[in-house]
C-alpha positions as CSV (number, residue, x, y, z in Angstrom):
1,M,0.0,0.0,0.0
2,E,2.8,2.4,0.9
3,N,4.6,1.8,-2.4
4,N,1.4,2.5,-4.3
5,G,1.2,5.8,-2.5
6,V,4.7,6.7,-3.5
7,E,4.0,5.8,-7.1
8,R,0.9,7.8,-7.1
9,E,2.7,10.9,-5.8
10,A,5.5,10.4,-8.4
11,A,2.9,10.2,-11.2
12,A,1.2,13.3,-10.0
13,A,4.5,15.2,-9.8
14,A,5.2,14.1,-13.4
15,G,1.9,15.6,-14.5
16,V,0.2,12.3,-15.3
17,V,-2.7,12.5,-12.9
18,M,-3.6,14.3,-9.6
19,F,-7.1,12.9,-9.1
20,S,-8.9,10.0,-10.6
21,E,-11.8,10.6,-12.9
22,E,-14.1,9.2,-10.3
23,E,-12.9,11.6,-7.7
24,V,-13.6,14.7,-9.7
25,R,-16.3,13.6,-12.1
26,E,-19.1,15.6,-10.5
27,I,-17.1,18.7,-9.3
28,S,-18.2,21.8,-11.1
29,G,-15.7,23.8,-13.2
30,F,-13.0,21.2,-12.9
31,K,-10.0,21.5,-15.3
32,K,-6.3,20.8,-15.4
33,G,-3.7,23.6,-15.6
34,G,0.0,24.3,-15.8
35,A,2.5,23.2,-18.3
36,D,2.8,19.8,-16.7
37,D,-0.7,19.6,-15.4
38,D,0.8,20.3,-11.9
39,Y,-2.5,21.8,-10.6
40,V,-6.2,21.5,-11.1
41,E,-8.8,24.2,-10.9
42,V,-12.4,24.1,-9.7
43,T,-15.2,26.6,-9.0
44,C,-15.4,27.4,-5.3
45,G,-17.1,29.8,-3.0
46,C,-17.8,31.0,0.5
47,T,-21.2,32.2,1.8
48,S,-21.8,35.2,4.0
49,H,-25.2,35.6,5.6
50,R,-24.9,39.3,5.0
51,Y,-23.3,39.5,1.5
52,G,-24.3,36.2,0.0
53,D,-22.1,33.9,-2.1
54,A,-18.6,35.0,-3.1
55,V,-17.4,32.8,-5.9
56,G,-13.9,32.1,-7.0
57,R,-11.5,29.7,-8.8
58,L,-9.6,27.4,-6.5
59,R,-6.2,26.0,-7.7
60,V,-5.0,22.9,-6.1
61,F,-1.3,22.2,-6.7
62,V,0.5,18.9,-6.4
63,S,2.8,20.6,-3.9
64,G,-0.2,21.0,-1.6
65,D,-0.4,24.8,-2.1
66,L,-3.9,26.2,-2.5
67,E,-4.7,29.5,-4.4
68,I,-8.0,31.2,-5.0
69,T,-8.8,33.9,-7.6
70,C,-11.8,35.8,-6.5
71,E,-14.7,36.4,-8.9
72,C,-17.1,37.9,-6.4
73,T,-17.7,40.9,-8.6
74,P,-16.7,41.6,-12.3
75,G,-14.1,44.2,-11.1
76,C,-12.6,42.2,-8.3
77,Q,-8.8,41.9,-8.7
78,E,-8.1,39.7,-5.7
79,D,-5.8,37.0,-6.9
80,K,-3.7,34.2,-5.4
81,L,-5.5,34.4,-2.1
82,T,-5.0,31.7,0.5
83,P,-8.2,29.9,1.5
84,A,-8.2,31.8,4.8
85,A,-7.8,35.2,3.1
86,F,-10.6,34.3,0.6
87,E,-12.8,33.4,3.5
88,K,-12.1,36.8,5.1
89,H,-12.6,38.6,1.9
90,S,-16.0,37.0,1.4
91,G,-17.2,38.6,4.6
92,R,-17.9,35.2,6.2
93,E,-19.1,35.9,9.8
94,T,-17.6,32.8,11.4
95,A,-14.2,32.9,9.8
96,R,-11.1,30.9,10.7
97,K,-12.8,27.6,9.6
98,W,-12.1,27.7,5.9
99,K,-12.2,23.9,5.4
100,N,-15.8,24.0,6.6
101,N,-16.8,27.4,5.2
102,L,-15.4,27.1,1.7
103,W,-17.4,24.9,-0.7
104,V,-17.3,23.5,-4.2
105,I,-20.3,22.4,-6.2
106,V,-20.6,18.6,-6.5
107,N,-23.4,17.2,-8.5
108,G,-25.2,20.5,-8.3
109,E,-24.9,20.9,-4.6
110,K,-22.6,22.9,-2.3
111,V,-20.2,20.6,-0.5
112,P,-17.7,21.8,2.2
113,L,-14.2,21.6,0.9
114,Y,-13.1,19.1,3.7
115,K,-15.6,16.6,2.4
116,T,-14.0,16.4,-1.1
117,P,-10.7,14.8,-2.2
118,L,-9.3,18.2,-3.1
119,L,-7.4,18.6,0.1
120,K,-5.5,15.4,0.0
121,Y,-2.3,17.0,-1.3
122,Y,-2.6,19.8,1.2
123,S,-3.0,17.3,4.0
124,Q,0.0,15.3,2.8
125,A,2.1,18.5,2.8
126,L,0.8,19.4,6.3
127,K,1.7,15.9,7.6
128,G,5.2,16.3,6.2
129,A,5.7,19.8,7.7
130,N,7.4,18.4,10.8
131,R,10.0,16.8,8.5
132,S,10.4,19.1,5.4
133,H,9.8,22.5,6.9
134,R,12.7,22.4,9.4
135,S,15.9,24.4,9.5
136,Q,19.2,22.6,9.4
137,N,19.2,22.2,13.2
138,G,15.8,20.4,13.0
139,R,13.6,23.1,14.4
140,V,10.1,23.7,13.0
141,C,10.0,26.9,11.0
142,H,8.0,30.0,10.3
143,R,5.1,30.8,12.5
144,D,2.9,33.8,11.7
145,E,4.5,37.1,12.6
146,F,3.3,40.7,13.0
147,V,4.4,44.1,11.8
148,R,3.3,47.3,13.5
149,C,1.9,50.2,11.4
150,T,3.9,53.4,11.8
151,M,0.7,55.5,11.3
152,C,-2.0,53.8,13.5
153,N,0.2,51.6,15.7
154,K,-1.9,48.5,14.9
155,E,-0.2,45.1,14.4
156,R,-0.9,43.3,11.2
157,R,-0.4,39.6,10.7
158,F,2.0,38.1,8.1
159,R,1.7,34.4,7.2
160,L,5.1,32.8,6.5
161,R,4.1,29.6,4.7
162,N,6.5,29.9,1.7
163,K,9.4,31.8,0.4
164,D,7.4,34.6,-1.2
165,E,5.4,35.2,2.0
166,C,8.7,35.2,4.1
167,R,10.1,37.8,1.7
168,M,7.0,40.0,2.1
169,Y,7.4,39.9,5.9
170,H,11.2,40.4,5.7
171,D,10.8,43.5,3.5
172,A,8.0,44.9,5.6
173,L,10.0,44.5,8.8
174,A,12.9,46.3,7.3
175,D,10.7,49.2,6.2
176,E,10.9,51.9,8.9
177,N,7.8,53.6,7.4
178,W,5.7,50.5,6.9
179,K,1.9,51.2,7.1
180,C,-1.3,49.2,6.8
181,A,-1.8,50.2,3.2
182,D,1.4,48.5,2.3
183,M,0.0,45.1,3.3
184,P,0.9,42.8,0.3
185,Y,-1.9,40.4,0.1
186,D,-4.9,41.8,2.1
187,K,-6.4,45.2,1.2
188,V,-6.1,46.8,4.7
189,T,-6.3,50.4,5.9
190,C,-5.6,52.0,9.2
191,E,-9.4,52.1,9.7
192,Y,-9.6,48.3,10.0
193,D,-9.7,46.9,13.5
194,E,-6.7,45.2,14.8
195,E,-7.0,41.5,15.5
196,R,-8.3,40.8,19.0
197,A,-5.6,39.9,21.5
198,S,-7.2,36.5,22.1
199,R,-6.7,35.9,18.3
200,R,-3.2,37.2,18.1
201,V,-1.9,34.5,20.4
202,Y,-2.6,31.9,17.7
203,R,0.5,32.0,15.5
204,G,0.0,29.2,13.0
205,C,2.9,27.2,14.5
206,S,2.8,23.5,13.6
207,R,3.9,22.5,17.1
208,S,1.8,24.8,19.1
209,P,-0.9,27.2,17.8
210,T,-0.2,29.6,20.7
211,C,3.6,29.4,20.2
212,K,5.4,32.2,22.1
213,G,8.6,31.9,20.2
214,C,10.4,29.2,22.0
215,T,13.6,27.8,20.4
216,S,11.8,24.6,19.6
217,C,9.4,26.3,17.2
218,V,11.0,29.4,15.6
219,C,13.4,29.3,12.7
220,F,16.5,31.5,13.1
221,G,17.5,31.3,9.4
222,C,17.1,28.9,6.5
223,E,16.9,29.0,2.7
224,I,13.1,29.9,2.9
225,C,13.4,33.0,5.0
226,R,16.9,34.3,4.1
227,F,17.7,35.9,0.7
228,S,21.0,36.1,-1.2
229,D,19.8,39.2,-3.1
230,C,19.0,41.1,0.1
231,G,21.6,43.5,1.5
232,C,20.6,43.4,5.2
233,Q,23.2,42.1,7.6
234,T,21.0,39.2,8.7
235,C,20.8,37.8,5.1
236,I,24.4,38.6,4.4
237,D,25.6,36.7,7.5
238,F,23.4,33.7,6.7
239,T,24.5,33.6,3.0
240,R,28.1,33.7,4.0
241,N,27.7,31.0,6.7
242,V,26.0,28.5,4.4
243,K,28.6,28.7,1.6
244,P,30.7,25.6,1.5
């Protein structure tokens, strides 16, 4: 059984198949994408009791990454949203449960995302996080971090799930004049409320959701969060130290 799983993952990585025909036959808007068919795309949505349905296009990558392009209005330009960001953008009142609140249309009915096979690569990547997302000394990397606005003094959350998101946080932290309007992936202004203190304690750490920054959980430098093209001393020191 284990060997079959390995072969299935290898086939998917090679662009042969990500989901069987039976798994996706009734899912609305399903199509393959990418030069090597390394992702699939389906119609998705999230329902707000106040604003109604926000519809989008969910991309599921063989790497486990999930991206949503919002189509809630003809002029909406929100692209490459995480499921959580799309859930928030939709105005969903009970946010933070995107696996339950996001839906796809299966056989003409809305079905919560967690009840479909579309999360299997995401789940595999999550299970492997304790192995693959570690720095060289074996520590789990990259909990959520916050940057404080220089205009309103409110803290804004940055997710650090991949290299691009780490770079956004890195550059924001280095900007002495960073403000809410500079938020890279959420349209935020100083008028928006700051996250409640009870919510800010949850940092997205894979070891502990309320991680306080102990040395067992926080990365102090790896190839995901340090950048060879950055001129800051932190990145320079890391780049020099990892050279053979």
